[in-house]
C-alpha positions in Angstrom: -17.3 4.0 10.7 -15.8 2.1 13.6 -12.3 2.0 15.0 -11.8 -1.2 12.9 -12.0 1.0 9.8 -9.4 3.6 10.9 -5.7 3.9 11.6 -4.0 6.7 13.6 -0.5 8.1 13.2 1.0 11.4 14.5 -2.5 12.7 15.4 -3.8 11.9 11.9 -6.6 9.5 11.3 -7.2 7.6 8.1 -10.4 5.8 7.0 -9.5 2.4 5.5 -11.8 0.7 3.0 -11.6 -2.3 0.7 -11.9 -1.5 -3.0 -13.5 -4.5 -4.7 -12.9 -2.9 -8.0 -9.1 -2.6 -7.5 -8.8 -5.6 -5.1 -6.9 -3.5 -2.5 -7.2 -1.4 0.6 -7.6 2.3 0.1 -7.0 4.9 2.8 -8.0 8.6 3.1 -6.8 10.9 5.8 -9.8 12.5 7.6 -10.3 15.9 9.2 -7.8 18.0 7.1 -8.3 20.3 4.2 -5.5 18.7 2.1 -6.3 15.4 0.4 -4.1 12.5 1.3 -5.0 9.1 -0.2 -3.0 5.9 -0.3 -3.4 2.2 -0.9 -1.9 -1.2 -0.1 -2.6 -4.9 -0.5 -2.2 -5.9 3.1 -2.8 -4.4 6.5 1.0 -4.0 7.1 1.5 -2.5 3.7 -1.3 0.1 4.1 -0.1 1.0 7.6 3.4 1.5 6.3 2.2 3.5 3.4 0.0 5.6 5.7 3.0 6.4 7.9 5.1 7.2 4.9 2.5 9.5 3.4 2.1 11.5 6.7 5.8 11.8 7.1 6.1 13.0 3.4 3.2 15.4 3.9 4.8 17.0 6.9 8.2 17.2 5.2 6.6 18.7 2.0 4.8 21.3 4.0 8.0 22.3 5.8 9.9 22.6 2.4 7.0 24.8 1.1 7.2 27.0 4.2 3.7 26.3 5.4 2.2 24.5 8.3 0.6 21.1 7.6 -3.1 21.0 8.3 -3.8 19.7 11.7 -6.8 17.4 12.2 -9.8 19.2 13.4 -10.7 18.6 17.0 -14.3 17.8 16.4 -16.2 14.8 17.7 -16.2 11.8 15.4 -19.7 10.5 14.7 -19.6 6.8 13.9 -21.4 6.2 10.6 -21.2 3.4 8.1 -18.4 3.6 5.5 -21.1 3.7 2.8 -22.9 6.7 4.3 -19.6 8.5 4.9 -18.6 7.9 1.2 -21.9 9.3 0.0 -21.5 12.3 2.3 -18.0 12.8 1.1 -19.0 12.7 -2.6 -21.9 15.1 -1.9 -19.5 17.5 -0.1 -17.0 17.3 -2.9 -19.7 18.0 -5.5 -21.0 20.9 -3.4 -17.5 22.2 -2.8 -17.8 22.1 1.0 -16.2 20.2 3.8 -17.7 16.9 4.8 -18.4 18.3 8.2 -20.7 20.9 6.6 -22.8 18.2 5.0 -23.0 16.4 8.4 -23.8 19.7 10.2 -26.6 20.5 7.7 -28.0 17.0 8.1 -28.0 17.4 11.9 -29.6 20.8 11.8 -32.4 19.4 9.6 -32.8 16.5 12.0 -33.1 18.8 15.0 -35.8 21.0 13.5 -39.3 20.4 15.1 -41.5 18.1 13.1 
C-alpha cells in the first residue's frame, strides 16, 4: 500500500482500490473497529463520498451517544493492496483485527531460524 492508494480526511485514512468486477473505485476506512466502505466512479466522486461517509459516521455516533472510533496510532507498514486484502480476509475469517494478523506474521518472522 502506498500513499497513492490512500486518502485522508479528519484523521481517518481510507484504502482505495479498483474493482474490476464492479468497474468502480472502492474505499475502506483503515484503523478503526467499525466498518466504513464506500465507492465511486471517479477520483472526485470517491473523495466526496469518503468525506460524506466520515461526516455521517461522526454524526451517527453523536446521535447514538457514543464516541466514534479514532484511528489507531500505530505505524503503517506499506504492503501491496493484494497482500493487505488477503490479510484482511484472514483477519475477518479468524475474527481478529488485521493488526493482529500482521503482528503474528512479524512475530513468526522474528523467531530465530
